[in-house]
VMD Tcl script that draws the C-alpha trace (Angstrom):
set ca {
  {116.74 124.23 58.26}
  {114.72 127.37 57.74}
  {111.53 125.36 57.29}
  {112.01 123.64 60.67}
  {112.89 126.89 62.40}
  {109.82 128.63 60.97}
  {107.62 125.73 62.05}
  {108.86 126.07 65.64}
  {108.71 129.88 65.61}
  {105.09 129.76 64.43}
  {104.22 127.27 67.16}
  {105.91 129.39 69.84}
  {103.96 132.44 68.69}
  {100.65 130.61 68.35}
  {100.91 129.04 71.80}
  {102.41 132.20 73.35}
  {105.24 130.17 74.88}
  {107.89 132.87 75.24}
  {107.61 136.49 76.32}
  {110.20 139.21 75.87}
  {112.67 139.27 78.75}
  {111.96 135.71 79.96}
  {114.63 134.01 82.04}
  {114.71 130.49 80.62}
  {116.08 127.27 82.13}
  {116.70 124.46 79.61}
  {116.60 120.80 80.70}
  {119.80 119.68 78.97}
  {120.39 115.92 78.79}
  {123.10 116.14 76.13}
  {120.95 114.20 73.65}
  {120.04 115.51 70.19}
  {116.66 116.99 71.19}
  {117.85 119.08 74.13}
  {121.01 120.16 72.29}
  {118.86 121.28 69.36}
  {116.54 123.17 71.75}
  {119.56 124.96 73.21}
  {121.02 125.85 69.80}
  {117.66 127.01 68.48}
  {116.93 129.29 71.43}
  {120.47 130.68 71.33}
  {120.05 131.52 67.67}
  {116.86 133.46 68.41}
  {117.97 134.80 71.79}
  {118.09 138.39 70.59}
  {114.77 138.08 68.79}
  {113.06 136.89 71.98}
  {115.21 139.07 74.29}
  {115.67 136.11 76.63}
  {118.29 134.98 79.15}
  {119.30 131.28 78.95}
  {120.68 128.84 81.55}
  {120.87 125.03 81.56}
  {120.32 122.20 84.03}
  {121.53 118.61 83.72}
  {120.44 115.71 85.95}
  {122.79 112.74 86.18}
  {120.47 109.75 86.60}
  {123.37 107.46 87.59}
  {121.84 104.67 85.51}
  {124.66 104.02 83.02}
  {127.78 104.43 85.12}
  {130.57 106.07 83.15}
  {128.20 106.94 80.29}
  {126.06 109.03 82.64}
  {129.13 110.85 83.94}
  {130.26 111.54 80.36}
  {126.85 113.05 79.56}
  {127.27 115.45 82.46}
  {130.79 116.40 81.37}
  {129.56 117.01 77.82}
  {126.77 119.34 79.01}
  {129.09 121.21 81.35}
  {131.68 121.72 78.59}
  {129.02 122.82 76.09}
  {127.67 125.49 78.44}
  {131.19 126.69 79.20}
  {131.87 126.99 75.47}
  {128.64 128.95 74.96}
  {129.22 131.06 78.10}
  {125.98 129.93 79.75}
  {125.18 129.32 83.39}
  {125.18 125.59 84.08}
  {123.48 123.77 86.95}
  {123.69 120.06 87.64}
  {122.43 117.45 90.06}
  {122.64 113.71 90.71}
  {119.95 111.21 91.68}
  {120.17 107.45 92.19}
  {117.10 106.77 90.05}
  {117.32 102.98 90.34}
  {117.29 103.16 94.13}
  {114.46 105.72 94.17}
  {112.37 103.64 91.75}
  {112.76 100.56 93.95}
  {112.01 102.40 97.17}
  {108.82 104.01 95.87}
  {107.77 101.11 93.60}
  {107.99 103.18 90.43}
  {109.31 102.38 86.96}
  {112.72 103.81 86.10}
  {111.08 106.14 83.59}
  {108.51 107.39 86.08}
  {111.12 107.90 88.81}
  {113.48 109.75 86.45}
  {110.68 112.00 85.18}
  {109.40 112.75 88.70}
  {112.82 113.64 90.11}
  {113.84 115.62 87.03}
  {110.74 117.83 87.14}
  {111.01 118.24 90.89}
  {114.61 119.47 90.64}
  {113.85 121.69 87.64}
  {110.92 123.37 89.37}
  {112.89 123.79 92.60}
  {115.81 125.36 90.73}
  {113.46 127.58 88.72}
  {111.96 128.87 91.95}
  {115.35 129.53 93.54}
  {116.83 131.04 90.40}
  {113.65 132.95 89.59}
  {113.39 131.51 86.10}
  {110.22 132.39 84.19}
  {110.13 129.32 81.96}
  {111.52 125.77 81.92}
  {112.15 124.30 78.47}
  {111.93 120.57 77.90}
  {112.78 119.20 74.46}
  {109.79 116.93 73.81}
  {109.21 116.57 70.09}
  {106.45 115.24 67.82}
  {107.76 111.69 68.26}
  {107.54 111.91 72.04}
  {104.06 113.35 71.71}
  {102.93 110.52 69.41}
  {104.37 107.86 71.74}
  {102.58 109.41 74.70}
  {99.29 109.48 72.82}
  {99.56 105.82 71.79}
  {100.70 104.65 75.23}
  {97.76 106.43 76.83}
  {95.36 105.11 74.20}
  {96.53 101.53 74.78}
  {96.12 101.87 78.56}
  {92.70 103.56 78.41}
  {93.49 107.06 79.69}
  {90.65 108.80 77.86}
  {90.65 112.22 76.18}
  {93.06 113.67 78.75}
  {95.64 111.03 77.84}
  {95.26 111.01 74.08}
  {95.58 114.80 73.99}
  {99.31 114.13 74.18}
  {101.93 116.32 75.79}
  {100.70 119.83 76.62}
  {102.67 122.74 75.19}
  {102.46 124.52 78.56}
  {102.19 123.16 82.10}
  {102.87 125.72 84.75}
  {106.34 127.14 84.03}
  {107.19 124.26 81.69}
  {107.07 124.96 77.96}
  {107.74 122.60 75.05}
  {108.58 124.59 71.92}
  {109.79 121.55 69.92}
  {106.47 119.68 69.94}
  {105.80 120.20 66.19}
  {109.33 119.06 65.20}
  {109.88 115.43 64.23}
  {112.95 113.46 65.22}
  {114.23 113.11 61.63}
  {113.93 116.89 61.16}
  {115.97 117.50 64.32}
  {118.61 114.93 63.37}
  {118.97 116.37 59.85}
  {119.38 119.86 61.30}
  {122.14 118.75 63.67}
  {123.88 116.82 60.90}
  {123.85 119.72 58.44}
  {125.11 122.15 61.08}
  {127.66 119.60 62.38}
  {126.43 120.02 65.94}
  {127.68 117.28 68.32}
  {125.43 115.55 70.85}
  {125.31 112.47 73.08}
  {123.37 109.26 72.46}
  {121.72 107.36 75.32}
  {122.41 103.68 74.55}
  {119.31 102.58 76.47}
  {117.17 104.22 73.77}
  {117.94 101.22 71.60}
  {116.81 98.67 74.18}
  {113.30 97.24 74.07}
  {113.10 96.68 77.84}
  {110.87 99.71 78.47}
  {107.35 100.13 77.12}
  {108.08 103.46 75.46}
  {111.25 102.18 73.80}
  {109.42 99.09 72.57}
  {106.72 101.30 71.09}
  {109.36 103.59 69.57}
  {111.56 100.87 68.11}
  {109.01 98.21 67.12}
  {105.42 99.40 66.89}
  {105.68 102.92 65.45}
  {108.06 101.96 62.58}
  {105.55 99.28 61.57}
  {102.64 101.74 61.74}
  {104.59 104.21 59.60}
  {105.36 101.49 57.10}
  {101.82 100.14 56.83}
  {99.65 103.24 57.42}
  {101.31 106.64 57.29}
  {105.01 107.50 56.85}
  {104.29 110.91 58.43}
  {102.62 109.40 61.48}
  {104.18 111.86 63.96}
  {102.77 114.85 62.04}
  {99.32 113.25 61.88}
  {99.35 112.45 65.60}
  {100.55 115.96 66.42}
  {97.66 117.52 64.49}
  {95.21 115.14 66.20}
  {96.66 115.93 69.62}
  {96.05 119.66 69.11}
  {92.42 118.94 68.13}
  {92.00 116.68 71.17}
  {93.64 119.36 73.34}
  {91.15 121.99 72.17}
  {88.28 119.60 72.90}
  {89.76 118.79 76.31}
  {90.11 122.49 77.15}
  {86.47 123.08 76.23}
  {85.35 120.13 78.38}
  {87.62 121.30 81.23}
  {85.98 124.72 81.20}
  {82.55 123.07 81.31}
  {83.74 120.74 84.10}
  {85.13 123.68 86.08}
  {81.74 125.36 85.90}
  {80.04 122.15 87.03}
  {82.60 121.78 89.81}
  {81.85 125.29 91.09}
  {78.14 124.43 91.13}
  {78.26 120.84 92.38}
  {81.46 120.32 94.37}
  {82.32 121.63 97.83}
  {85.63 121.03 99.61}
  {85.53 121.46 103.38}
  {87.53 120.02 106.28}
  {89.54 117.75 104.02}
  {86.48 116.23 102.34}
  {85.16 116.73 98.83}
  {81.37 116.67 98.51}
  {79.97 115.98 95.03}
  {76.35 117.11 95.09}
  {73.73 115.40 92.90}
  {72.49 118.73 91.55}
  {72.52 118.64 87.75}
  {73.46 114.96 87.80}
  {70.46 112.66 87.54}
  {70.31 108.93 86.94}
  {69.47 109.52 83.30}
  {72.43 111.80 82.67}
  {76.09 111.04 82.21}
  {78.07 112.37 85.14}
  {81.09 114.12 83.62}
  {84.23 112.15 84.46}
  {86.26 115.28 83.93}
  {84.50 116.96 86.85}
  {85.67 114.20 89.15}
  {89.15 113.94 87.65}
  {89.72 117.70 87.90}
  {88.31 117.87 91.43}
  {90.46 114.97 92.67}
  {93.55 116.51 91.07}
  {92.77 119.97 92.48}
  {91.95 119.03 96.06}
  {93.97 115.85 96.64}
  {96.71 116.05 93.95}
  {95.96 112.43 93.08}
  {95.14 110.49 89.92}
  {91.55 109.49 89.13}
  {90.86 106.34 87.11}
  {88.02 105.27 84.85}
  {87.12 102.51 87.34}
  {86.78 105.20 90.04}
  {84.42 107.09 87.76}
  {82.19 104.04 87.22}
  {82.22 103.23 90.95}
  {81.13 106.75 91.95}
  {78.38 106.84 89.33}
  {77.07 103.60 90.76}
  {77.40 104.88 94.35}
  {74.86 107.65 93.63}
  {72.22 104.88 93.37}
  {73.16 103.20 96.68}
  {71.76 103.72 100.17}
  {73.09 106.42 102.50}
  {76.14 105.21 104.40}
  {77.44 102.94 101.63}
  {81.23 103.28 101.45}
  {83.66 102.20 98.72}
  {87.42 102.36 98.27}
  {88.87 104.24 95.31}
  {92.38 104.19 93.91}
  {95.12 106.38 95.41}
  {93.96 105.58 98.97}
  {90.72 107.55 98.66}
  {87.32 106.58 100.08}
  {83.91 107.60 98.74}
  {80.73 107.46 100.81}
  {77.08 108.09 99.99}
  {75.53 110.85 102.12}
  {72.10 112.44 102.09}
  {73.43 115.44 100.20}
  {75.71 113.65 97.74}
  {78.96 111.70 97.64}
  {81.81 112.51 100.03}
  {85.36 111.71 98.92}
  {88.18 111.77 101.44}
  {91.42 110.21 102.60}
  {90.43 107.93 105.50}
  {91.99 108.99 108.77}
  {94.16 106.53 110.63}
  {93.82 106.55 114.40}
  {96.62 104.62 116.07}
  {94.48 103.67 119.06}
  {90.77 103.81 119.89}
  {90.97 103.51 123.69}
  {92.55 106.13 125.94}
  {92.66 107.01 129.63}
  {92.40 110.70 130.44}
  {92.60 112.28 133.89}
  {91.03 115.49 135.12}
  {93.35 118.34 134.23}
  {94.72 116.52 131.18}
  {94.14 116.82 127.46}
  {94.72 114.30 124.70}
  {95.19 114.47 120.93}
  {93.10 112.06 118.87}
  {93.33 112.36 115.09}
  {92.84 116.05 114.26}
  {91.11 116.80 117.59}
  {92.22 117.67 121.12}
  {89.92 116.71 123.98}
  {90.40 118.01 127.53}
  {88.89 117.92 131.04}
  {89.34 120.79 133.51}
  {88.15 121.55 137.04}
  {86.00 124.66 137.18}
  {84.28 126.47 140.04}
  {82.51 128.94 137.79}
  {80.36 128.63 134.73}
  {81.35 127.81 131.17}
  {84.66 129.27 130.06}
  {85.61 129.29 126.40}
  {89.10 129.53 124.96}
  {90.55 130.06 121.52}
  {89.60 127.53 118.84}
  {87.37 125.45 121.16}
  {84.58 123.93 119.04}
  {82.37 122.74 121.86}
  {82.50 122.96 125.65}
  {80.22 121.50 128.34}
  {79.94 121.74 132.13}
  {79.07 118.55 134.03}
  {78.44 117.60 137.62}
  {81.36 115.62 139.09}
  {80.20 114.89 142.61}
  {80.10 111.11 142.11}
  {82.62 110.25 139.41}
  {86.16 108.87 139.24}
  {89.11 111.09 138.36}
  {90.01 108.86 135.41}
  {87.84 108.90 132.28}
  {87.91 106.54 129.32}
  {87.89 107.95 125.80}
  {86.98 105.55 123.01}
  {85.06 105.26 119.76}
  {81.40 104.34 120.06}
  {80.28 100.86 119.15}
  {77.02 99.09 118.45}
  {74.95 98.70 121.60}
  {76.26 101.88 123.27}
  {73.48 104.03 124.71}
  {72.98 107.07 126.92}
  {70.28 109.44 128.14}
  {70.57 112.58 125.98}
  {70.39 115.84 127.92}
  {66.74 116.91 128.14}
  {65.35 113.38 127.75}
  {64.22 110.75 130.26}
  {64.92 107.44 128.55}
  {67.95 105.76 127.04}
  {68.75 106.13 123.35}
  {71.19 104.19 121.21}
  {74.22 106.21 120.16}
  {73.73 105.08 116.56}
  {70.13 106.38 116.54}
  {71.14 109.65 118.19}
  {73.85 110.27 115.57}
  {71.31 109.58 112.82}
  {68.80 111.98 114.40}
  {71.51 114.64 114.59}
  {72.15 114.11 110.85}
  {75.82 113.34 111.42}
  {77.23 112.34 108.00}
  {77.88 108.63 107.66}
  {81.53 109.32 106.93}
  {81.85 111.02 110.34}
  {79.80 108.60 112.43}
  {82.55 106.03 112.84}
  {84.97 108.75 113.94}
  {82.86 109.89 116.91}
  {84.36 109.40 120.37}
  {82.66 108.87 123.71}
  {83.87 110.04 127.10}
  {82.97 107.49 129.77}
  {83.20 107.29 133.55}
  {82.43 104.11 135.48}
  {81.33 102.57 132.16}
  {78.62 105.22 131.69}
  {78.60 107.52 128.68}
  {79.18 111.06 129.97}
  {79.57 112.87 126.64}
  {79.33 112.18 122.93}
  {82.32 114.39 122.28}
  {81.30 117.60 120.60}
  {77.57 116.80 120.58}
  {75.64 116.08 123.80}
  {76.21 115.21 127.46}
  {74.21 112.61 129.37}
  {71.21 113.86 131.36}
  {72.60 112.20 134.49}
  {75.61 114.55 134.51}
  {73.87 117.90 134.15}
  {74.62 120.48 136.82}
  {72.03 121.64 139.34}
  {71.93 124.26 142.07}
  {73.11 121.54 144.47}
  {76.18 120.61 142.43}
  {79.35 120.85 144.51}
  {82.02 119.86 141.97}
  {82.04 120.87 138.32}
  {84.15 119.82 135.35}
  {84.50 121.47 131.97}
  {84.76 119.14 128.99}
  {86.03 120.61 125.73}
  {87.07 119.67 122.21}
  {88.94 121.63 119.55}
  {90.77 121.09 116.30}
  {94.54 120.81 116.28}
  {96.44 123.76 114.86}
  {97.55 123.27 111.25}
}
mol new
graphics top color blue
foreach p $ca { graphics top sphere $p radius 0.5 }
foreach p [lrange $ca 0 end-1] q [lrange $ca 1 end] { graphics top cylinder $p $q radius 0.2 }
display resetview
């Protein structure tokens, strides 16, 4: 008992998991691990000078069993005079609706509710009872599915407000402790089923590995995970520095510049993974990494699809990564005096008897002659073959060539709209009007064309 407690206390101190005066919320399932975490922290409550509360989520997966788990946790907290919070979630329904595994859905909802409650209750730390066995399973699962150093580093001791003080403790150590102290707990019957990948690994693969290779496999994997974690932290710091130097996020797009990344060098995958996580909160795969490395060698304008609904496109100054915008329609009618929202832009046409008038947030505004035009304009995306006479020029020029000359990024070219009247291009919205619509001293009727971003 003392040996296990000292192991955990040393880990808590080394990782700086708990500070004096912390308000702590324990994720209490009623199983042996979370019950042990509760009993351990209660025993050292005065030492840490902490305040303890508990939260239980009823996953509604095992009918009466799930309800009994909740009753057990509620009764335990009442006995120990602790604040108890609970919630329910139809995990099976949620998993089906969002095409997630039961495990993934349960984990996602559990963390979401814990973090929401921690914010409302102003808790400093959230304790989850992951142990060395959970850590080893996570490492092996990630290794088998090719998740790289980030995956085989195992479960982090700290993630935001979440702390995991039991990571160095093995399951047998926890079970022996509870048995000696005669501490009751609940058993989830689904832990003994081999239907889920983690349970199959836990019940079939790991026992065989312990038998054939190392009976103290969890301890060995825990030590390795800490070494991997230190290496990952070092690489992350290097990647963060590279990201500051070579990545720019602007207007919803992430630009990865080629500076410091030549064809002969390995482009750090961590830079991309960290940048995607930071700016889009999405996962980045190894296949994405290979695709982007290859894209650096392609011609400007080449576009590829990445996982998680992201698109990457080669530009003159690097690779742009973004979530492609969806425009419901690409053909609109707009009358004088009206404005229309297209994507993240608002485009308007106003009568004006004076010169150019600017208003708040307007990106670009133009004055045109309207003596011989219809009151209804057409707004649409440009297409191959479209041409106009750019203001200041005498001959026609293809829209595609004009956009290239203006160095409009390839990722933005396809999003450019034209304003037309009587099938003639009047304005490449936000860029240039047609020479035929410029005002002169003889102009009798004037219109102001304008474009601005929508308010966020």
